[in-house]
C-alpha positions, 0 to 999 in steps of 0.5 A, a space after each residue: 675074892 681076895 685083893 691086895 691093893 696098897 693103902 695108897 691105891 685105895 685112896 683113889 675113889 675109883 680103886 676103892 670102889 673096884 676093891 669093894 666090887 672085887 671082894 664081893 665076887 666069890 668066883 662061883 661061875 653062875 655068870 658064865 651061863 648067861 654071858 653072851 660072849 661066853 655062850 658064843 665063844 666058850 673062852 673063860 676070858 670072855 666071861 664076866 668071871 674071866 674079865 674080873 680076874 683080868 681087871 683085878 690083876 691089871 688094877 692091882 699092878 697099877 700097870 698099863 693095859 695089855 693087848 690081851 686085857 683090851 681084847 677081852 674087855 672090848 668084847 664085853 657088851 656091858 649087857 649086864 646079864 651077869 648082874 641079874 644072875 650073880 647071887 653075890 650082887 657083884 656090881 660088874 657095871 661099875 667095875 668094867 667102866 673103871 677098867 675101860 677108863 684105865 685102858 683109855 688112859 694107859 693103852 695106845 690102840 692101833 691107829 684104825 681103832 683110834 680113828 674109829 672110836 674118835 669118829 664115833 665119839 665125835 659124830 653120834 652124840 651130835 644129831 646135826 653131825 650124825 645126820 650129815 654123816 648118814 647122808 654121806 653114808 647113803 651117797 657112799 653105798 654104791 662104792 661100799 664094796 671098796 671100803 675097809 671092813 668096818 667102814 663098809 659095815 657102817 655104810 651098810 647100817 645107814 638107813 635108806 631113808 632119813 626122816 626129817 627132824 622133828 619139832 618135838 626135839 626142840 627145847 619147849 614145854 608141851 602142855 598136858 591134855 586136860 588137867 595136869 597130873 605131872 610135869 616131866 622132862 623128856 630126854 630126847 637123846 642124840 642118835 634117836 632123834 636122827 634114826 627114828 624121830 617118831 619115837 619121841 613124837 609118840 612118847 610126847 603124845 602118850 605122856 600129854 594124853 595121860 596128863 603130863 606137861 612135857 618139858 624138853 629142857 634147853 641145854 639137855 643133850 646126849 646122856 654121855 653113855 656112848 663116851 662113858 662106855 669107851 672110857 672117855 670120862 672127861 667127854 662123858 662127864 661133860 655131857 652128864 653135867 650139861 644134862 644135870 644143869 638143864 634139868 636142875 634149872 627146871 626142877 628148881 624153877 617150875 618143878 619136875 615130877 620125873 625125868 623120862 627116858 625112852 631109850 633104855 641104854 640112856 636110862 641106865 646111865 642117867 640113873 647112875 649120874 649120882 654115882 658118876 659125879 659122887 666125888 664132884 663137890 658142885 654136882 654130887 647132890 644135884 646129880 643124885 636128885 636127877 638120878 632119883 627122879 629118872 624113870 623109863 617111859 614104861 615105869 612112868 606109864 605104870 605109875 600113871 595107869 594106862 588109859 582105856 585102850 581105843 580098841 584091842 588090836 589083837 596083834 601078836 607082839 614079840 617083846 624084845 627086852 633090852 639088856 639095859 632095861 631088864 639087866 641094867 634097870 631091872 625092869 622086866 615085866 612092866 612093858 609086857 604088862 602095859 602092852 597086854 593091857 593095851 590089847 596086844 598078844 605079847 610073846 616072850 622071846 626065847 633066850 630073852 636074857 641074851 643080848 641082840 649085839 647092839 650094845 651102844 657102838 658094839 655092832 660097829 666096833 665088834 661087828 662079827 660077834 654082834 652079827 652072830 648075836 643078832 642072827 641068833 636073836 632074830 631066829 628066836 623072834 621069827 620062830 614065834 611068827 609075830 606080827 611086830 617086834 617091840 623094844 624099848 631101846 633104839 639101838 636094839 631096834 636098829 640092830 634087830 631090824 637089820 636082820 629081819 623083814 618084820 616091823 620093829 617099833 618102840 613100845 611107846 609107839 604101840 601104847 600111843 596107837 592103842 590109846 588114841 594115837 596114829 598107827 606106827 608108820 612101820 605097821 602102816 607101810 604096805 
């Protein structure tokens, strides 16, 4: 694709990167076939190719974002299916992230949208505040019918029961069972601590059972993905720097063999820290080191080798491949291989490349499209008649569970159970 940025514009590292990405696009249109919003809506502007043209024109003109551009960029899930499909290697993720930053800086959204986005950015990255918000949502359920549309949806998505905070999420060092094979830092996340603390508990048991000393580093918290994907760069980078500082202190202290992430949406962002802080003279090298150390839990378990299963369960597991894992990190078969080795019958979900509609806060900001994608995903899963659904991302788990009575659990919970841990609570429930 031909571009016409001025030399002055190209002095901006963000524009220079956007220019490189735009020039790599040959507008072949292969991406349209695998883009969830184009598949649903059939609008060229709701395809990666259409959005690329909108972004190109906006950035070249160095103009404030228009309502039309915002509408179609907001509808993008950042599922990155287009990056798996693209034969030219167009790095759409970096392009759309830059576009969102430009939108945030130049476009004044309607007041309800501004308030919603500020609320999400304030509450979700802070476990204590998020827990209070969910308690409030639970209390508001009887009057949910009277609330405005998006607030009604948010109240409806709040879990009926909140688990107590887990002790594993506090800063600490958890020793390996037996001889130590690796020393790893675990990102305990933010929303996941509140929505499903059993995931981190299962992950810690799985890692320590396989010879890992697990560090929950003091000062580590939200990965920054939530605010980053809303274009709020300052807030996102503050979270990134805090994590880099926390893990660098461990790396330079007793050392780290890996930074382990069990929420693939977070993992995609942490693996991009080196790029995000590439222009920061203080953090560039440290961020790059952290990104290079980062592993999804399935990657690390593959490196360690799964301990002999305590006994094959034979359960039929519909494996939902989170977009952030299969497209963002290009990890497609590893979790399925591990589940099969653990004794589960793994089923591939039809249309597995299509997003479930969670996409961070997408199911809260674009509820109509998100619900259509969820229902399509659930129909494909239920067609397999599985005993359980497994996924590697908390957002996907919450989204899919909201549309089905099938139990939805994290891949790490099943691997923990199969190698000697407790049966996941959702499977143990009557």
